[in-house]
N, C-alpha and C positions, 0 to 999 in steps of 0.2 A: 129892843132884842131887833142884833142882827142875823143875818143865818151867816157860815160857814162850814165853809170841804177842814172835813176831819182825813190828815190823812196819820194814815196808822198799819200795824204789822203782827202778823197773829202763826207763830204757829199752832196747829186743828188738829192734833189728836188727841185732846181733852173732850175733844167741843163737838156739838149736833152741826157743824156749823155757823152761818153766819148768821143766819135768820132767829131769832128767838120763837121757842118752842118751848111749847104747853107743858112737860114736863123730862126740862132734857136743858144740862147749861151749853146754851152758843153768846158767839162774842157780841154780834145786838147787843143783848142781854147782860151782860159783864159791863161796859164799857155802857152803860145807861141806867146803870145804878152805880158805877163810879160819880157822873157827872155827874147825878137826881143828891146825889147822896155831897161832894161840892158845894153845887150850889143851890140848894138847900131850896127844892123843885122841876117840881116830874118835866124830866127830856129826855126824849125819841130821837131814833137816827133815821136815816133813808138811806139807807149801802148802795156798793155801783152795781149791783152783784152780787148771787148768793150759792156764796161758794158753799159745797155739799158738804158733811161730818168725816174729820181727818183733813181739810185739806186747808192745803196752808197756803197765806197771800203775803209778799215781800212788801206788795202794796195798795190793797183798801181805802179808799177812797168812803171818806159817808158826809152828810149834807146834818145840821142843823142848825135850830133857829136859840141862840146862844143869852145869856144878860151881863155880855158881856162887851168889854170892847179892843180893835183891832191893835197887834202890836204889842204890848209888854204885858197889860193885861191878859193877852191871848199864850202869853209865851210863862206865864207864872199854873193860866190853867193846867198847861202842855205838863210845867212843872210837875204840878198835884197828882192827878190822875195817872202818873209814872207811877210815884211813891204807894197810890193806891190800887191801883191794875196790879192784877198777877202778871211774876215773871218772864208767861207767854205769851204774852200782848204788847206792845207797846206806843203809843203814841208821837207821829216825826212831830208836827207844825200842824196850827188851827189860822188859816188862813180863809178873812173875806170874803163873800161873791156875791154877789147883786139878788137883793129879795129871791125871784123869779129861778134862783139854781138848782138844776135835779141833780144830784148826782147817777141817778142810774141812767135816767132819758135825756140829760146832756155828753151821754158820753160818747167820743165820734169812736172810737178803738178800747178795744182792750184786747191784755196781751198774755197769754198763760204759758208758761213750761211743766213738760214735765221734767226728770230727773232717771237718769239711765245708770244703775254700776257692770257692770260681767264680773267683780269681780268682790270674795267678798275685804267688807269696810266696815270697823266697826261705829265709826264717824260718824257712816251715815248714815245705820241701822233706824227706821223711821221717817225717813225722811226722802231718800232713794229709793226707787223695784231695785230689783240684785235680778238681773236674767240671770238664768238659767245652760239658756241654748245661746248660741253666737246664732244673732240678728246681719242680715245682710241693709247696710243703712244708706247706698247706694240705695240698693232699688225697692224699700222704702222713701223716699227722696223721692224719690222716681214718681211714688204711685201717694203721696202723697201733695206733689204741684195739680194732682188733677185735682185738688180742691177748689183753689181757683178757677174754674173750670163750671161750680155749678149753685149753688144759690139756694137751692131747697137739699135742709139736708135731715131729712126725718128720718136717710136712717140712720140716725146716730144721734137719736131727739130720744127720751126717757118716754115713752108710751102712757100718753091718760093725763099731759098736763094742760096746765089753763092757758097756752101761750094760742095766739091770734095766726100768727103764721110762724109755719118753719126755715124764712127764707134767713138768710146771715151772706153777709159778704167776706170773704176770705183773702187776707193781704200779702197773708205772712203764714209755710209751713214746710219747717223747716227738719233736720237732728245739724249734731252743731258737737262736736267730741268738743269735750272741756279738755283741760290741763294738765290736770293728771288723767293717765292713758286705761279703760277701760271703761271711760264714764263718758255718756252721751247726753245731751238734754234736746227733746222736743219742745221750739218755738212758734210760735199760733199766733193769729196775729187776725183780729177779727172785728165789723161793729156793733157783735152782737154774735152770744153762744147757747146756745136753748142749754135748759138743762141735762147734765151729765154727757156733753157734745164733746167735752174736747177727751175725758174719761175717754167713752166710746171712737175714735177716730185713732186715738193712740192703742188700744185694743187692738182692732182689727189691723194696723199695721206692723202687728207683734204678728200674724199669720203673715202677711207679706212679703220681711221680713228672716222666715223661716221658713222661705217653703211653699207653708201651706194651700198661700195664695198671691196668683199672678197681678200683676199690673192693674194687665185687665180684668181679674175679678176684679178687684177694687174698683173702679168704675165700675161696671155692674151692681155694686150693691149699691152707693150713688141710684149710678139711675133708677131701681128700686125700690122708695123712694120705702122700703118696712124692715121696723126695726130688729126683725129676727132675721136678715138674713148675713147682717153683721155681724163680727165678735164681740167676744165679752166688752165688759168695764175695767179696765188700767184697775186699780190698787187704789184706793184715793190720797196712799200716803205720798209714793210722789207728789203727785199735782201742787203747782202753787199757782196762784196770781201777783203778777209782775207788776204789770204799768198797767192803769185806767189812761188817759187823755181826753181835757177838755180839749174847745174853743177860748180862746186865750180873752176875748171878751167877754162871759164871765168874771173874769179876780177886779177886782176892784183896788 
C-alpha cells in the first residue's frame, strides 16, 4: 500500500458537500465507493478541505493509501474511476507522495473563486450568481484589501464549529473582471479557511458594493469578531475551490 494524492474536480450541485454525511450524498462517499468497487478493498479518503453543500471544486486534492503502483497502474485507475463515476465528478491524476503526507494538514495555501454575472446568462445559470444591483467593484476591492491586515476572522466564521482557532492569513483578495462583459470573479487565497468564511466575506462585500456599508464599516466588522455584525452568506452555487498548494518535498 502506498500513499497517493488524488487530484479531482466536481460540480457540487447534487451533493451535500465534500464530506461524507449519514443521510445525504457526498463527493467523498461517491469516490470512496467507486475506489472500493474497483480495488475490491475498503478505501477511505481525506480531503484538503470540506466544501459545503452546493459548492464546486475546480481542484480538490484527497489522499488515500492505495494498493497500486505509481505510473501506468495509477493512470489505469484514473481511467477506470472516470468510467464508473457520475458525470459531475472527474479524476485528473493520482500521484505518489510520502507515506506521511496529509492532504489537509500539509496544504500551505488554498484559493477560492466566487463568480458573479450582472446579466442574465443561461450558460452560467446555477454556476454564477446573478446580481440585480450594480456593484462598486473598486470600493469592494478597497475593503477586501483590509483582510491582509488581520488574522482573526471570527466575524466571518460559522458559529459553533469545532476549530481551535479562527486565525487565518489572507494573501490575496480581489475582484477581477472576466473576459465576458458584466462577469466578475472574487479571488481569495489564504493558508486556511474557516467554515463558511468565503461566502460570509463575499456577502458582506456585497453591502460595501451597494453602498450599504462603507470601507470603514467593513473594517469595524472584522475588528468586532462578531458574526452577527457581518452580512449574510452569499449563495453556495457560485463558489469554487480553485487551487491547493503543497510543499514540493511531499511528492516522490
